mmCIF file of the N, C-alpha and C atoms, coordinates in Angstrom:
data_MODEL
# 
_entry.id   MODEL 
# 
loop_
_atom_site.group_PDB 
_atom_site.id 
_atom_site.type_symbol 
_atom_site.label_atom_id 
_atom_site.label_alt_id 
_atom_site.label_comp_id 
_atom_site.label_asym_id 
_atom_site.label_entity_id 
_atom_site.label_seq_id 
_atom_site.pdbx_PDB_ins_code 
_atom_site.Cartn_x 
_atom_site.Cartn_y 
_atom_site.Cartn_z 
_atom_site.occupancy 
_atom_site.B_iso_or_equiv 
_atom_site.pdbx_formal_charge 
_atom_site.auth_seq_id 
_atom_site.auth_comp_id 
_atom_site.auth_asym_id 
_atom_site.auth_atom_id 
_atom_site.pdbx_PDB_model_num 
ATOM 1   N N  . UNK A 1 1  ? 0.829   -1.184 0.000  1.00 0.00 ? 1  UNK A N  1 
ATOM 2   C CA . UNK A 1 1  ? 0.000   0.000  0.000  1.00 0.00 ? 1  UNK A CA 1 
ATOM 3   C C  . UNK A 1 1  ? 0.876   1.251  0.000  1.00 0.00 ? 1  UNK A C  1 
ATOM 4   N N  . UNK A 1 2  ? 0.365   2.264  -0.615 1.00 0.00 ? 2  UNK A N  1 
ATOM 5   C CA . UNK A 1 2  ? 1.028   3.565  -0.634 1.00 0.00 ? 2  UNK A CA 1 
ATOM 6   C C  . UNK A 1 2  ? 0.311   4.469  0.360  1.00 0.00 ? 2  UNK A C  1 
ATOM 7   N N  . UNK A 1 3  ? 1.075   5.233  1.101  1.00 0.00 ? 3  UNK A N  1 
ATOM 8   C CA . UNK A 1 3  ? 0.510   6.165  2.090  1.00 0.00 ? 3  UNK A CA 1 
ATOM 9   C C  . UNK A 1 3  ? 0.989   7.571  1.758  1.00 0.00 ? 3  UNK A C  1 
ATOM 10  N N  . UNK A 1 4  ? 0.070   8.471  1.504  1.00 0.00 ? 4  UNK A N  1 
ATOM 11  C CA . UNK A 1 4  ? 0.397   9.872  1.287  1.00 0.00 ? 4  UNK A CA 1 
ATOM 12  C C  . UNK A 1 4  ? 0.108   10.626 2.573  1.00 0.00 ? 4  UNK A C  1 
ATOM 13  N N  . UNK A 1 5  ? 1.080   11.374 3.050  1.00 0.00 ? 5  UNK A N  1 
ATOM 14  C CA . UNK A 1 5  ? 0.881   12.205 4.230  1.00 0.00 ? 5  UNK A CA 1 
ATOM 15  C C  . UNK A 1 5  ? 0.850   13.647 3.756  1.00 0.00 ? 5  UNK A C  1 
ATOM 16  N N  . UNK A 1 6  ? -0.292  14.264 3.869  1.00 0.00 ? 6  UNK A N  1 
ATOM 17  C CA . UNK A 1 6  ? -0.481  15.652 3.446  1.00 0.00 ? 6  UNK A CA 1 
ATOM 18  C C  . UNK A 1 6  ? -0.477  16.523 4.693  1.00 0.00 ? 6  UNK A C  1 
ATOM 19  N N  . UNK A 1 7  ? 0.579   17.322 4.845  1.00 0.00 ? 7  UNK A N  1 
ATOM 20  C CA . UNK A 1 7  ? 0.677   18.226 5.983  1.00 0.00 ? 7  UNK A CA 1 
ATOM 21  C C  . UNK A 1 7  ? 0.350   19.627 5.499  1.00 0.00 ? 7  UNK A C  1 
ATOM 22  N N  . UNK A 1 8  ? -0.665  20.208 6.090  1.00 0.00 ? 8  UNK A N  1 
ATOM 23  C CA . UNK A 1 8  ? -1.083  21.564 5.739  1.00 0.00 ? 8  UNK A CA 1 
ATOM 24  C C  . UNK A 1 8  ? -0.955  22.419 6.987  1.00 0.00 ? 8  UNK A C  1 
ATOM 25  N N  . UNK A 1 9  ? -0.095  23.408 6.924  1.00 0.00 ? 9  UNK A N  1 
ATOM 26  C CA . UNK A 1 9  ? 0.105   24.311 8.047  1.00 0.00 ? 9  UNK A CA 1 
ATOM 27  C C  . UNK A 1 9  ? -0.870  25.468 7.900  1.00 0.00 ? 9  UNK A C  1 
ATOM 28  N N  . UNK A 1 10 ? -1.794  25.642 8.849  1.00 0.00 ? 10 UNK A N  1 
ATOM 29  C CA . UNK A 1 10 ? -2.773  26.720 8.729  1.00 0.00 ? 10 UNK A CA 1 
ATOM 30  C C  . UNK A 1 10 ? -2.101  28.092 8.652  1.00 0.00 ? 10 UNK A C  1 
ATOM 31  N N  . UNK A 1 11 ? -2.502  28.857 7.660  1.00 0.00 ? 11 UNK A N  1 
ATOM 32  C CA . UNK A 1 11 ? -2.048  30.240 7.545  1.00 0.00 ? 11 UNK A CA 1 
ATOM 33  C C  . UNK A 1 11 ? -3.118  31.021 6.802  1.00 0.00 ? 11 UNK A C  1 
ATOM 34  N N  . UNK A 1 12 ? -3.192  32.258 7.092  1.00 0.00 ? 12 UNK A N  1 
ATOM 35  C CA . UNK A 1 12 ? -4.161  33.145 6.418  1.00 0.00 ? 12 UNK A CA 1 
ATOM 36  C C  . UNK A 1 12 ? -5.574  32.546 6.426  1.00 0.00 ? 12 UNK A C  1 
ATOM 37  N N  . UNK A 1 13 ? -5.954  32.001 7.563  1.00 0.00 ? 13 UNK A N  1 
ATOM 38  C CA . UNK A 1 13 ? -7.234  31.293 7.661  1.00 0.00 ? 13 UNK A CA 1 
ATOM 39  C C  . UNK A 1 13 ? -8.444  32.196 7.469  1.00 0.00 ? 13 UNK A C  1 
ATOM 40  N N  . UNK A 1 14 ? -8.246  33.507 7.568  1.00 0.00 ? 14 UNK A N  1 
ATOM 41  C CA . UNK A 1 14 ? -9.361  34.430 7.384  1.00 0.00 ? 14 UNK A CA 1 
ATOM 42  C C  . UNK A 1 14 ? -9.577  34.810 5.923  1.00 0.00 ? 14 UNK A C  1 
ATOM 43  N N  . UNK A 1 15 ? -8.673  34.426 5.019  1.00 0.00 ? 15 UNK A N  1 
ATOM 44  C CA . UNK A 1 15 ? -8.776  34.765 3.597  1.00 0.00 ? 15 UNK A CA 1 
ATOM 45  C C  . UNK A 1 15 ? -9.751  33.802 2.920  1.00 0.00 ? 15 UNK A C  1 
ATOM 46  N N  . UNK A 1 16 ? -10.802 34.320 2.271  1.00 0.00 ? 16 UNK A N  1 
ATOM 47  C CA . UNK A 1 16 ? -11.815 33.459 1.654  1.00 0.00 ? 16 UNK A CA 1 
ATOM 48  C C  . UNK A 1 16 ? -11.249 32.442 0.653  1.00 0.00 ? 16 UNK A C  1 
ATOM 49  N N  . UNK A 1 17 ? -10.272 32.822 -0.142 1.00 0.00 ? 17 UNK A N  1 
ATOM 50  C CA . UNK A 1 17 ? -9.688  31.890 -1.106 1.00 0.00 ? 17 UNK A CA 1 
ATOM 51  C C  . UNK A 1 17 ? -8.984  30.721 -0.412 1.00 0.00 ? 17 UNK A C  1 
ATOM 52  N N  . UNK A 1 18 ? -8.339  30.983 0.709  1.00 0.00 ? 18 UNK A N  1 
ATOM 53  C CA . UNK A 1 18 ? -7.690  29.918 1.475  1.00 0.00 ? 18 UNK A CA 1 
ATOM 54  C C  . UNK A 1 18 ? -8.741  29.010 2.106  1.00 0.00 ? 18 UNK A C  1 
ATOM 55  N N  . UNK A 1 19 ? -9.847  29.578 2.546  1.00 0.00 ? 19 UNK A N  1 
ATOM 56  C CA . UNK A 1 19 ? -10.932 28.775 3.106  1.00 0.00 ? 19 UNK A CA 1 
ATOM 57  C C  . UNK A 1 19 ? -11.510 27.848 2.042  1.00 0.00 ? 19 UNK A C  1 
ATOM 58  N N  . UNK A 1 20 ? -11.674 28.366 0.827  1.00 0.00 ? 20 UNK A N  1 
ATOM 59  C CA . UNK A 1 20 ? -12.184 27.539 -0.280 1.00 0.00 ? 20 UNK A CA 1 
ATOM 60  C C  . UNK A 1 20 ? -11.194 26.429 -0.626 1.00 0.00 ? 20 UNK A C  1 
ATOM 61  N N  . UNK A 1 21 ? -9.914  26.772 -0.646 1.00 0.00 ? 21 UNK A N  1 
ATOM 62  C CA . UNK A 1 21 ? -8.893  25.779 -0.949 1.00 0.00 ? 21 UNK A CA 1 
ATOM 63  C C  . UNK A 1 21 ? -8.866  24.683 0.114  1.00 0.00 ? 21 UNK A C  1 
ATOM 64  N N  . UNK A 1 22 ? -8.962  25.056 1.383  1.00 0.00 ? 22 UNK A N  1 
ATOM 65  C CA . UNK A 1 22 ? -9.001  24.079 2.469  1.00 0.00 ? 22 UNK A CA 1 
ATOM 66  C C  . UNK A 1 22 ? -10.196 23.144 2.313  1.00 0.00 ? 22 UNK A C  1 
ATOM 67  N N  . UNK A 1 23 ? -11.352 23.713 2.009  1.00 0.00 ? 23 UNK A N  1 
ATOM 68  C CA . UNK A 1 23 ? -12.557 22.899 1.829  1.00 0.00 ? 23 UNK A CA 1 
ATOM 69  C C  . UNK A 1 23 ? -12.397 21.938 0.649  1.00 0.00 ? 23 UNK A C  1 
ATOM 70  N N  . UNK A 1 24 ? -11.789 22.400 -0.423 1.00 0.00 ? 24 UNK A N  1 
ATOM 71  C CA . UNK A 1 24 ? -11.576 21.562 -1.601 1.00 0.00 ? 24 UNK A CA 1 
ATOM 72  C C  . UNK A 1 24 ? -10.606 20.420 -1.299 1.00 0.00 ? 24 UNK A C  1 
ATOM 73  N N  . UNK A 1 25 ? -9.521  20.737 -0.607 1.00 0.00 ? 25 UNK A N  1 
ATOM 74  C CA . UNK A 1 25 ? -8.552  19.705 -0.228 1.00 0.00 ? 25 UNK A CA 1 
ATOM 75  C C  . UNK A 1 25 ? -9.221  18.650 0.649  1.00 0.00 ? 25 UNK A C  1 
ATOM 76  N N  . UNK A 1 26 ? -9.993  19.095 1.648  1.00 0.00 ? 26 UNK A N  1 
ATOM 77  C CA . UNK A 1 26 ? -10.660 18.148 2.549  1.00 0.00 ? 26 UNK A CA 1 
ATOM 78  C C  . UNK A 1 26 ? -11.674 17.295 1.805  1.00 0.00 ? 26 UNK A C  1 
ATOM 79  N N  . UNK A 1 27 ? -12.347 17.867 0.815  1.00 0.00 ? 27 UNK A N  1 
ATOM 80  C CA . UNK A 1 27 ? -13.306 17.109 0.005  1.00 0.00 ? 27 UNK A CA 1 
ATOM 81  C C  . UNK A 1 27 ? -12.579 16.042 -0.811 1.00 0.00 ? 27 UNK A C  1 
ATOM 82  N N  . UNK A 1 28 ? -11.454 16.407 -1.412 1.00 0.00 ? 28 UNK A N  1 
ATOM 83  C CA . UNK A 1 28 ? -10.684 15.449 -2.203 1.00 0.00 ? 28 UNK A CA 1 
ATOM 84  C C  . UNK A 1 28 ? -10.122 14.324 -1.337 1.00 0.00 ? 28 UNK A C  1 
ATOM 85  N N  . UNK A 1 29 ? -9.573  14.673 -0.184 1.00 0.00 ? 29 UNK A N  1 
ATOM 86  C CA . UNK A 1 29 ? -9.037  13.660 0.730  1.00 0.00 ? 29 UNK A CA 1 
ATOM 87  C C  . UNK A 1 29 ? -10.144 12.691 1.139  1.00 0.00 ? 29 UNK A C  1 
ATOM 88  N N  . UNK A 1 30 ? -11.286 13.233 1.502  1.00 0.00 ? 30 UNK A N  1 
ATOM 89  C CA . UNK A 1 30 ? -12.412 12.396 1.917  1.00 0.00 ? 30 UNK A CA 1 
ATOM 90  C C  . UNK A 1 30 ? -12.876 11.480 0.786  1.00 0.00 ? 30 UNK A C  1 
ATOM 91  N N  . UNK A 1 31 ? -12.952 12.031 -0.409 1.00 0.00 ? 31 UNK A N  1 
ATOM 92  C CA . UNK A 1 31 ? -13.389 11.245 -1.563 1.00 0.00 ? 31 UNK A CA 1 
ATOM 93  C C  . UNK A 1 31 ? -12.413 10.110 -1.881 1.00 0.00 ? 31 UNK A C  1 
ATOM 94  N N  . UNK A 1 32 ? -11.122 10.420 -1.897 1.00 0.00 ? 32 UNK A N  1 
ATOM 95  C CA . UNK A 1 32 ? -10.110 9.403  -2.195 1.00 0.00 ? 32 UNK A CA 1 
ATOM 96  C C  . UNK A 1 32 ? -10.076 8.339  -1.101 1.00 0.00 ? 32 UNK A C  1 
ATOM 97  N N  . UNK A 1 33 ? -10.081 8.763  0.161  1.00 0.00 ? 33 UNK A N  1 
ATOM 98  C CA . UNK A 1 33 ? -10.074 7.795  1.264  1.00 0.00 ? 33 UNK A CA 1 
ATOM 99  C C  . UNK A 1 33 ? -11.336 6.948  1.259  1.00 0.00 ? 33 UNK A C  1 
ATOM 100 N N  . UNK A 1 34 ? -12.472 7.555  0.915  1.00 0.00 ? 34 UNK A N  1 
ATOM 101 C CA . UNK A 1 34 ? -13.723 6.805  0.862  1.00 0.00 ? 34 UNK A CA 1 
ATOM 102 C C  . UNK A 1 34 ? -13.733 5.761  -0.238 1.00 0.00 ? 34 UNK A C  1 
ATOM 103 N N  . UNK A 1 35 ? -13.126 6.090  -1.371 1.00 0.00 ? 35 UNK A N  1 
ATOM 104 C CA . UNK A 1 35 ? -13.133 5.168  -2.501 1.00 0.00 ? 35 UNK A CA 1 
ATOM 105 C C  . UNK A 1 35 ? -12.080 4.066  -2.374 1.00 0.00 ? 35 UNK A C  1 
ATOM 106 N N  . UNK A 1 36 ? -10.897 4.422  -1.908 1.00 0.00 ? 36 UNK A N  1 
ATOM 107 C CA . UNK A 1 36 ? -9.790  3.466  -1.911 1.00 0.00 ? 36 UNK A CA 1 
ATOM 108 C C  . UNK A 1 36 ? -9.400  2.947  -0.524 1.00 0.00 ? 36 UNK A C  1 
ATOM 109 N N  . UNK A 1 37 ? -9.935  3.542  0.518  1.00 0.00 ? 37 UNK A N  1 
ATOM 110 C CA . UNK A 1 37 ? -9.569  3.137  1.860  1.00 0.00 ? 37 UNK A CA 1 
ATOM 111 C C  . UNK A 1 37 ? -10.379 1.967  2.365  1.00 0.00 ? 37 UNK A C  1 
ATOM 112 N N  . UNK A 1 38 ? -9.890  1.402  3.451  1.00 0.00 ? 38 UNK A N  1 
ATOM 113 C CA . UNK A 1 38 ? -10.599 0.337  4.161  1.00 0.00 ? 38 UNK A CA 1 
ATOM 114 C C  . UNK A 1 38 ? -10.535 0.712  5.644  1.00 0.00 ? 38 UNK A C  1 
ATOM 115 N N  . UNK A 1 39 ? -11.241 -0.022 6.506  1.00 0.00 ? 39 UNK A N  1 
ATOM 116 C CA . UNK A 1 39 ? -11.129 0.287  7.934  1.00 0.00 ? 39 UNK A CA 1 
ATOM 117 C C  . UNK A 1 39 ? -9.692  0.196  8.463  1.00 0.00 ? 39 UNK A C  1 
ATOM 118 N N  . UNK A 1 40 ? -8.853  -0.621 7.821  1.00 0.00 ? 40 UNK A N  1 
ATOM 119 C CA . UNK A 1 40 ? -7.477  -0.790 8.286  1.00 0.00 ? 40 UNK A CA 1 
ATOM 120 C C  . UNK A 1 40 ? -6.463  0.060  7.518  1.00 0.00 ? 40 UNK A C  1 
ATOM 121 N N  . UNK A 1 41 ? -6.903  0.743  6.454  1.00 0.00 ? 41 UNK A N  1 
ATOM 122 C CA . UNK A 1 41 ? -5.963  1.475  5.599  1.00 0.00 ? 41 UNK A CA 1 
ATOM 123 C C  . UNK A 1 41 ? -6.622  2.716  5.000  1.00 0.00 ? 41 UNK A C  1 
ATOM 124 N N  . UNK A 1 42 ? -5.981  3.837  5.180  1.00 0.00 ? 42 UNK A N  1 
ATOM 125 C CA . UNK A 1 42 ? -6.406  5.077  4.538  1.00 0.00 ? 42 UNK A CA 1 
ATOM 126 C C  . UNK A 1 42 ? -5.262  5.563  3.656  1.00 0.00 ? 42 UNK A C  1 
ATOM 127 N N  . UNK A 1 43 ? -5.503  5.757  2.366  1.00 0.00 ? 43 UNK A N  1 
ATOM 128 C CA . UNK A 1 43 ? -4.417  6.146  1.475  1.00 0.00 ? 43 UNK A CA 1 
ATOM 129 C C  . UNK A 1 43 ? -3.835  7.531  1.770  1.00 0.00 ? 43 UNK A C  1 
ATOM 130 N N  . UNK A 1 44 ? -4.636  8.423  2.333  1.00 0.00 ? 44 UNK A N  1 
ATOM 131 C CA . UNK A 1 44 ? -4.143  9.767  2.623  1.00 0.00 ? 44 UNK A CA 1 
ATOM 132 C C  . UNK A 1 44 ? -4.328  10.084 4.104  1.00 0.00 ? 44 UNK A C  1 
ATOM 133 N N  . UNK A 1 45 ? -3.233  10.439 4.747  1.00 0.00 ? 45 UNK A N  1 
ATOM 134 C CA . UNK A 1 45 ? -3.294  10.977 6.105  1.00 0.00 ? 45 UNK A CA 1 
ATOM 135 C C  . UNK A 1 45 ? -3.219  12.493 5.982  1.00 0.00 ? 45 UNK A C  1 
ATOM 136 N N  . UNK A 1 46 ? -4.258  13.170 6.385  1.00 0.00 ? 46 UNK A N  1 
ATOM 137 C CA . UNK A 1 46 ? -4.360  14.624 6.246  1.00 0.00 ? 46 UNK A CA 1 
ATOM 138 C C  . UNK A 1 46 ? -4.114  15.262 7.611  1.00 0.00 ? 46 UNK A C  1 
ATOM 139 N N  . UNK A 1 47 ? -3.049  16.050 7.702  1.00 0.00 ? 47 UNK A N  1 
ATOM 140 C CA . UNK A 1 47 ? -2.687  16.714 8.955  1.00 0.00 ? 47 UNK A CA 1 
ATOM 141 C C  . UNK A 1 47 ? -2.839  18.216 8.753  1.00 0.00 ? 47 UNK A C  1 
ATOM 142 N N  . UNK A 1 48 ? -3.778  18.828 9.470  1.00 0.00 ? 48 UNK A N  1 
ATOM 143 C CA . UNK A 1 48 ? -4.023  20.262 9.337  1.00 0.00 ? 48 UNK A CA 1 
ATOM 144 C C  . UNK A 1 48 ? -3.622  20.966 10.633 1.00 0.00 ? 48 UNK A C  1 
ATOM 145 N N  . UNK A 1 49 ? -2.343  20.983 10.897 1.00 0.00 ? 49 UNK A N  1 
ATOM 146 C CA . UNK A 1 49 ? -1.790  21.723 12.033 1.00 0.00 ? 49 UNK A CA 1 
ATOM 147 C C  . UNK A 1 49 ? -0.274  21.681 11.923 1.00 0.00 ? 49 UNK A C  1 
ATOM 148 N N  . UNK A 1 50 ? 0.374   22.518 12.664 1.00 0.00 ? 50 UNK A N  1 
ATOM 149 C CA . UNK A 1 50 ? 1.838   22.500 12.678 1.00 0.00 ? 50 UNK A CA 1 
ATOM 150 C C  . UNK A 1 50 ? 2.325   21.207 13.308 1.00 0.00 ? 50 UNK A C  1 
ATOM 151 N N  . UNK A 1 51 ? 3.445   20.722 12.838 1.00 0.00 ? 51 UNK A N  1 
ATOM 152 C CA . UNK A 1 51 ? 4.054   19.530 13.434 1.00 0.00 ? 51 UNK A CA 1 
ATOM 153 C C  . UNK A 1 51 ? 5.405   19.929 14.013 1.00 0.00 ? 51 UNK A C  1 
ATOM 154 N N  . UNK A 1 52 ? 5.778   19.258 15.058 1.00 0.00 ? 52 UNK A N  1 
ATOM 155 C CA . UNK A 1 52 ? 7.047   19.568 15.709 1.00 0.00 ? 52 UNK A CA 1 
ATOM 156 C C  . UNK A 1 52 ? 8.207   19.131 14.818 1.00 0.00 ? 52 UNK A C  1 
ATOM 157 N N  . UNK A 1 53 ? 9.366   19.638 15.131 1.00 0.00 ? 53 UNK A N  1 
ATOM 158 C CA . UNK A 1 53 ? 10.564  19.255 14.382 1.00 0.00 ? 53 UNK A CA 1 
ATOM 159 C C  . UNK A 1 53 ? 10.833  17.757 14.527 1.00 0.00 ? 53 UNK A C  1 
ATOM 160 N N  . UNK A 1 54 ? 10.581  17.214 15.711 1.00 0.00 ? 54 UNK A N  1 
ATOM 161 C CA . UNK A 1 54 ? 10.770  15.768 15.928 1.00 0.00 ? 54 UNK A CA 1 
ATOM 162 C C  . UNK A 1 54 ? 9.807   14.944 15.093 1.00 0.00 ? 54 UNK A C  1 
ATOM 163 N N  . UNK A 1 55 ? 8.544   15.355 15.047 1.00 0.00 ? 55 UNK A N  1 
ATOM 164 C CA . UNK A 1 55 ? 7.554   14.640 14.235 1.00 0.00 ? 55 UNK A CA 1 
ATOM 165 C C  . UNK A 1 55 ? 7.923   14.703 12.753 1.00 0.00 ? 55 UNK A C  1 
ATOM 166 N N  . UNK A 1 56 ? 8.329   15.879 12.314 1.00 0.00 ? 56 UNK A N  1 
ATOM 167 C CA . UNK A 1 56 ? 8.692   16.054 10.919 1.00 0.00 ? 56 UNK A CA 1 
ATOM 168 C C  . UNK A 1 56 ? 9.921   15.220 10.565 1.00 0.00 ? 56 UNK A C  1 
ATOM 169 N N  . UNK A 1 57 ? 10.902  15.200 11.439 1.00 0.00 ? 57 UNK A N  1 
ATOM 170 C CA . UNK A 1 57 ? 12.102  14.379 11.214 1.00 0.00 ? 57 UNK A CA 1 
ATOM 171 C C  . UNK A 1 57 ? 11.740  12.902 11.124 1.00 0.00 ? 57 UNK A C  1 
ATOM 172 N N  . UNK A 1 58 ? 10.842  12.459 11.980 1.00 0.00 ? 58 UNK A N  1 
ATOM 173 C CA . UNK A 1 58 ? 10.413  11.057 11.947 1.00 0.00 ? 58 UNK A CA 1 
ATOM 174 C C  . UNK A 1 58 ? 9.720   10.740 10.621 1.00 0.00 ? 58 UNK A C  1 
ATOM 175 N N  . UNK A 1 59 ? 8.881   11.639 10.144 1.00 0.00 ? 59 UNK A N  1 
ATOM 176 C CA . UNK A 1 59 ? 8.214   11.427 8.854  1.00 0.00 ? 59 UNK A CA 1 
ATOM 177 C C  . UNK A 1 59 ? 9.231   11.371 7.723  1.00 0.00 ? 59 UNK A C  1 
ATOM 178 N N  . UNK A 1 60 ? 10.209  12.268 7.754  1.00 0.00 ? 60 UNK A N  1 
ATOM 179 C CA . UNK A 1 60 ? 11.260  12.253 6.727  1.00 0.00 ? 60 UNK A CA 1 
ATOM 180 C C  . UNK A 1 60 ? 12.009  10.922 6.738  1.00 0.00 ? 60 UNK A C  1 
ATOM 181 N N  . UNK A 1 61 ? 12.331  10.423 7.919  1.00 0.00 ? 61 UNK A N  1 
ATOM 182 C CA . UNK A 1 61 ? 13.095  9.180  8.021  1.00 0.00 ? 61 UNK A CA 1 
ATOM 183 C C  . UNK A 1 61 ? 12.289  7.970  7.560  1.00 0.00 ? 61 UNK A C  1 
ATOM 184 N N  . UNK A 1 62 ? 11.007  7.978  7.792  1.00 0.00 ? 62 UNK A N  1 
ATOM 185 C CA . UNK A 1 62 ? 10.160  6.852  7.408  1.00 0.00 ? 62 UNK A CA 1 
ATOM 186 C C  . UNK A 1 62 ? 9.804   6.845  5.927  1.00 0.00 ? 62 UNK A C  1 
ATOM 187 N N  . UNK A 1 63 ? 9.904   7.987  5.284  1.00 0.00 ? 63 UNK A N  1 
ATOM 188 C CA . UNK A 1 63 ? 9.455   8.088  3.903  1.00 0.00 ? 63 UNK A CA 1 
ATOM 189 C C  . UNK A 1 63 ? 10.463  7.510  2.929  1.00 0.00 ? 63 UNK A C  1 
ATOM 190 N N  . UNK A 1 64 ? 9.934   6.973  1.844  1.00 0.00 ? 64 UNK A N  1 
ATOM 191 C CA . UNK A 1 64 ? 10.778  6.503  0.751  1.00 0.00 ? 64 UNK A CA 1 
ATOM 192 C C  . UNK A 1 64 ? 10.845  7.548  -0.354 1.00 0.00 ? 64 UNK A C  1 
ATOM 193 N N  . UNK A 1 65 ? 9.805   8.322  -0.483 1.00 0.00 ? 65 UNK A N  1 
ATOM 194 C CA . UNK A 1 65 ? 9.740   9.398  -1.468 1.00 0.00 ? 65 UNK A CA 1 
ATOM 195 C C  . UNK A 1 65 ? 9.170   10.612 -0.769 1.00 0.00 ? 65 UNK A C  1 
ATOM 196 N N  . UNK A 1 66 ? 9.703   11.775 -1.118 1.00 0.00 ? 66 UNK A N  1 
ATOM 197 C CA . UNK A 1 66 ? 9.221   13.000 -0.488 1.00 0.00 ? 66 UNK A CA 1 
ATOM 198 C C  . UNK A 1 66 ? 9.065   14.077 -1.542 1.00 0.00 ? 66 UNK A C  1 
ATOM 199 N N  . UNK A 1 67 ? 7.953   14.765 -1.492 1.00 0.00 ? 67 UNK A N  1 
ATOM 200 C CA . UNK A 1 67 ? 7.727   15.902 -2.386 1.00 0.00 ? 67 UNK A CA 1 
ATOM 201 C C  . UNK A 1 67 ? 7.206   17.054 -1.545 1.00 0.00 ? 67 UNK A C  1 
ATOM 202 N N  . UNK A 1 68 ? 7.886   18.165 -1.620 1.00 0.00 ? 68 UNK A N  1 
ATOM 203 C CA . UNK A 1 68 ? 7.412   19.379 -0.952 1.00 0.00 ? 68 UNK A CA 1 
ATOM 204 C C  . UNK A 1 68 ? 7.152   20.400 -2.035 1.00 0.00 ? 68 UNK A C  1 
ATOM 205 N N  . UNK A 1 69 ? 5.921   20.854 -2.111 1.00 0.00 ? 69 UNK A N  1 
ATOM 206 C CA . UNK A 1 69 ? 5.552   21.797 -3.159 1.00 0.00 ? 69 UNK A CA 1 
ATOM 207 C C  . UNK A 1 69 ? 5.415   23.227 -2.681 1.00 0.00 ? 69 UNK A C  1 
ATOM 208 N N  . UNK A 1 70 ? 6.136   23.583 -1.632 1.00 0.00 ? 70 UNK A N  1 
ATOM 209 C CA . UNK A 1 70 ? 5.930   24.905 -1.044 1.00 0.00 ? 70 UNK A CA 1 
ATOM 210 C C  . UNK A 1 70 ? 6.517   26.045 -1.857 1.00 0.00 ? 70 UNK A C  1 
ATOM 211 N N  . UNK A 1 71 ? 7.384   25.773 -2.844 1.00 0.00 ? 71 UNK A N  1 
ATOM 212 C CA . UNK A 1 71 ? 7.905   26.880 -3.647 1.00 0.00 ? 71 UNK A CA 1 
ATOM 213 C C  . UNK A 1 71 ? 6.791   27.517 -4.466 1.00 0.00 ? 71 UNK A C  1 
ATOM 214 N N  . UNK A 1 72 ? 5.689   26.834 -4.586 1.00 0.00 ? 72 UNK A N  1 
ATOM 215 C CA . UNK A 1 72 ? 4.529   27.390 -5.283 1.00 0.00 ? 72 UNK A CA 1 
ATOM 216 C C  . UNK A 1 72 ? 4.006   28.629 -4.559 1.00 0.00 ? 72 UNK A C  1 
ATOM 217 N N  . UNK A 1 73 ? 4.234   28.712 -3.260 1.00 0.00 ? 73 UNK A N  1 
ATOM 218 C CA . UNK A 1 73 ? 3.804   29.846 -2.466 1.00 0.00 ? 73 UNK A CA 1 
ATOM 219 C C  . UNK A 1 73 ? 4.636   31.095 -2.714 1.00 0.00 ? 73 UNK A C  1 
ATOM 220 N N  . UNK A 1 74 ? 5.759   30.957 -3.359 1.00 0.00 ? 74 UNK A N  1 
ATOM 221 C CA . UNK A 1 74 ? 6.601   32.134 -3.606 1.00 0.00 ? 74 UNK A CA 1 
ATOM 222 C C  . UNK A 1 74 ? 7.876   32.072 -2.812 1.00 0.00 ? 74 UNK A C  1 
ATOM 223 N N  . UNK A 1 75 ? 7.926   32.795 -1.726 1.00 0.00 ? 75 UNK A N  1 
ATOM 224 C CA . UNK A 1 75 ? 9.165   32.909 -0.957 1.00 0.00 ? 75 UNK A CA 1 
ATOM 225 C C  . UNK A 1 75 ? 9.322   31.841 0.121  1.00 0.00 ? 75 UNK A C  1 
ATOM 226 N N  . UNK A 1 76 ? 8.433   30.885 0.184  1.00 0.00 ? 76 UNK A N  1 
ATOM 227 C CA . UNK A 1 76 ? 8.558   29.803 1.159  1.00 0.00 ? 76 UNK A CA 1 
ATOM 228 C C  . UNK A 1 76 ? 9.707   28.888 0.726  1.00 0.00 ? 76 UNK A C  1 
ATOM 229 N N  . UNK A 1 77 ? 10.762  28.806 1.498  1.00 0.00 ? 77 UNK A N  1 
ATOM 230 C CA . UNK A 1 77 ? 11.967  28.083 1.100  1.00 0.00 ? 77 UNK A CA 1 
ATOM 231 C C  . UNK A 1 77 ? 12.121  26.720 1.767  1.00 0.00 ? 77 UNK A C  1 
ATOM 232 N N  . UNK A 1 78 ? 11.081  26.214 2.434  1.00 0.00 ? 78 UNK A N  1 
ATOM 233 C CA . UNK A 1 78 ? 11.185  24.939 3.143  1.00 0.00 ? 78 UNK A CA 1 
ATOM 234 C C  . UNK A 1 78 ? 11.680  23.840 2.221  1.00 0.00 ? 78 UNK A C  1 
ATOM 235 N N  . UNK A 1 79 ? 11.121  23.726 1.039  1.00 0.00 ? 79 UNK A N  1 
ATOM 236 C CA . UNK A 1 79 ? 11.504  22.631 0.146  1.00 0.00 ? 79 UNK A CA 1 
ATOM 237 C C  . UNK A 1 79 ? 12.951  22.756 -0.304 1.00 0.00 ? 79 UNK A C  1 
ATOM 238 N N  . UNK A 1 80 ? 13.490  23.954 -0.345 1.00 0.00 ? 80 UNK A N  1 
ATOM 239 C CA . UNK A 1 80 ? 14.867  24.131 -0.758 1.00 0.00 ? 80 UNK A CA 1 
ATOM 240 C C  . UNK A 1 80 ? 15.841  23.854 0.384  1.00 0.00 ? 80 UNK A C  1 
ATOM 241 N N  . UNK A 1 81 ? 15.365  23.908 1.621  1.00 0.00 ? 81 UNK A N  1 
ATOM 242 C CA . UNK A 1 81 ? 16.203  23.638 2.775  1.00 0.00 ? 81 UNK A CA 1 
ATOM 243 C C  . UNK A 1 81 ? 16.408  22.145 2.977  1.00 0.00 ? 81 UNK A C  1 
ATOM 244 N N  . UNK A 1 82 ? 15.399  21.316 2.645  1.00 0.00 ? 82 UNK A N  1 
ATOM 245 C CA . UNK A 1 82 ? 15.518  19.886 2.855  1.00 0.00 ? 82 UNK A CA 1 
ATOM 246 C C  . UNK A 1 82 ? 16.466  19.302 1.830  1.00 0.00 ? 82 UNK A C  1 
# 
């Protein structure tokens, strides 16, 4: 099984476009998990909060493939630091 971990750090929560995007992401996650998941397996783990450095390091170590798409935001350099 493949497991996608989607970490979304809340920001600009008062902006209507961000609220719409959050709702769309949650709808897609729910739809995909509903179609392909089972009681013992969910293809997408959706995390909507900040994670500690220890938690993030553990996720990095456990992963076989990693994609960070934060450069899409502009000046967010997280993906370039890893």
